[in-house]
N, C-alpha and C positions, 0 to 999 in steps of 0.2 A: 877210182882208189887215189888217195892223196896222201903223201906222207909228209910231216911236218916236224921241226922241231921246235918246242914250245917252252915257255916259262924261263925264269933266270937259270934255272936248273938245266937248260938245254935238253929237255926231254924228248925221246922220241914219241912220235904220236901218228896215228892213221886215221883218216876220215874216209868212210864209205856213204857215198850217195846214192839215192835211187837212180836208175838208169834213165828215168823221166824226170829228174831234178829240175825245178823251176826257180831261178834266182828271185828272191823277194819274199817266197812262200815259207812259212813257218813249219818246220818240221819238228815232231818230238824226236827225243834222243835216247838211244839204246847204247849204254856204255858196256863193251864187252871187254871183261878183265880177267887177268890170271893174277899179276900183281906181286907174285912172291919169288922166291929164291930158284934157281934152276931152269927158268922158262921166260924167255923173251917173247912177248906175243907180237910186237911190232916188228915186222920182218919183209921184206920185199919178195914176197913169194905169192903169186896171184893166187896159188890152190888153197892157201891158207885163209883166204877170204870168201871162200864161197857162202858158208852159212851168212855170214855177215851182210854180203851184197843180196842174197834171197830177203833177208830181213829188211835191208833199205828199200829193195823193190816194193815192200809192201807199206812204203809211205813214212819210213823213218831215216835219220841220219845215224848212222853207226860209227861209234869211235873208239878207240883204243889208246891207252897211254901207257908206256913202260916206265914206272917210276924207280926210285932208289930202291936197291935190293936185287932187282932184276939183273941177268947177267950181260956180259959183252960190253961193260962200260968201265972196266977197272975194278982193282981191289977195292978202293974206298968206296965207289958207288955200290958194290954189292955187299959190304961190311956194314953199311949205314944203319942196318937192321938189326945189327948185333946187340942182343938184349932186350929188344922190342920190335916184333916183326910187322907192326901195323902203323905207327905213328907217322914215320917218314913218308912210306908207300901211299898212305891215304892222303896225307897234306899234298903230296905230289899230284895224284889223281884229280883231287878237287881243283888245284890250282891248274893242272892241265886241261881239265874240261872247260873251265872259264876261259882259259887262255884260247882254246879252240875255237869257242864261242865268239871270241873276237873276231877270229881270222875267218869263220863261217858264220855270218849273222843270221842265217837261216835256221840255226839252232835254237830251239826253244828251251830255255832253261828252266821254265815253269813245268816242263814235261820231261823228266829225265828218268830213265828206268836203267838198272844195272843188272847184269847177271854174270854167273862164272860158276866154274866146277872145281871141286877140291881146294886148293888156296884160295882160287877164285870165288868160290862158294863163302869161304871163310871172309874174305875181302868184301863180298856182295853185303854180307850180314853186317860186317862193320860199318860199311859205308852207309847203309840205310838206318842203323842204329844211332851213329855219331852225327851223320849230316843229312837228317831229314829234310833241311830247307833245299837241299839240292836234289838228292836222290828220292824220289817219291815212291819208287817200287822197286822190289829186288827179286831175283830168282836165284836161290842159293842151292846149289847142287853138291852134295856130299861135302858141307862145310863143317872145318873144326870149330867148334864152339867153346871149348876149353882144352887150352894146351896141355894142362896137366893129365889129360886123358887121352893123349895122341902118342903116336909112335914115339919113343924116347929118342931113338938114333936121330931121327930127323930133328925133332924139337929141340934137343940138347945141343945139336950142332949150333943152332942159332940163337937159343934161350939161354944157354947155360943150364946148371941143374936148378931146380925148383927151390932148393933150400938156399942156395947162393943168388937168387933173384926172384923173391917173392913179389916184390913190385911190378917187375916186368912181366911175371905171369899173370897177376891180376890185372894190369892195365890192357892185356892182349885178349883177354877173355871176353868174349861176345856177352856173356851172361852178367859181366861186370855193368853194362850200359843199359840192360834191359830191366824194367821193374818186374 
């Protein structure tokens, strides 16, 4: 397990390599993401990385990046998603994965998959829909696809009312990006 600070946003990131890691060998990449408010995935807690280590031991490099909107970095960092819960965090994720590949040249950016659950599932769907040049495959568990159909207490906290943020709701809908 390696923890890094990456990009000019100084994002927190984690890299999990296979225990039989070989320098110079090319490895496919799995991005394990939550990426949303209320939960920071990157934490110095070994028990948090058991699944990722198991995945890495099957021949992958597994990475996680906490972008804007995740907690623990101050009010401005968390509120960067106000009105649009995906643009800033997704830009951070793309930049973070690319920066990690510079630090870990064994990461094969031609073979990148992403997965997550709940907000991470939503994030996964948006990553594959909006950045297919990087994210070749995704597994989205329990994703929100349309914020107008999700729990109003949670959604309106970050997005405001649909009637007051029509563009934000449209831009953050997975359906907006799919034919």
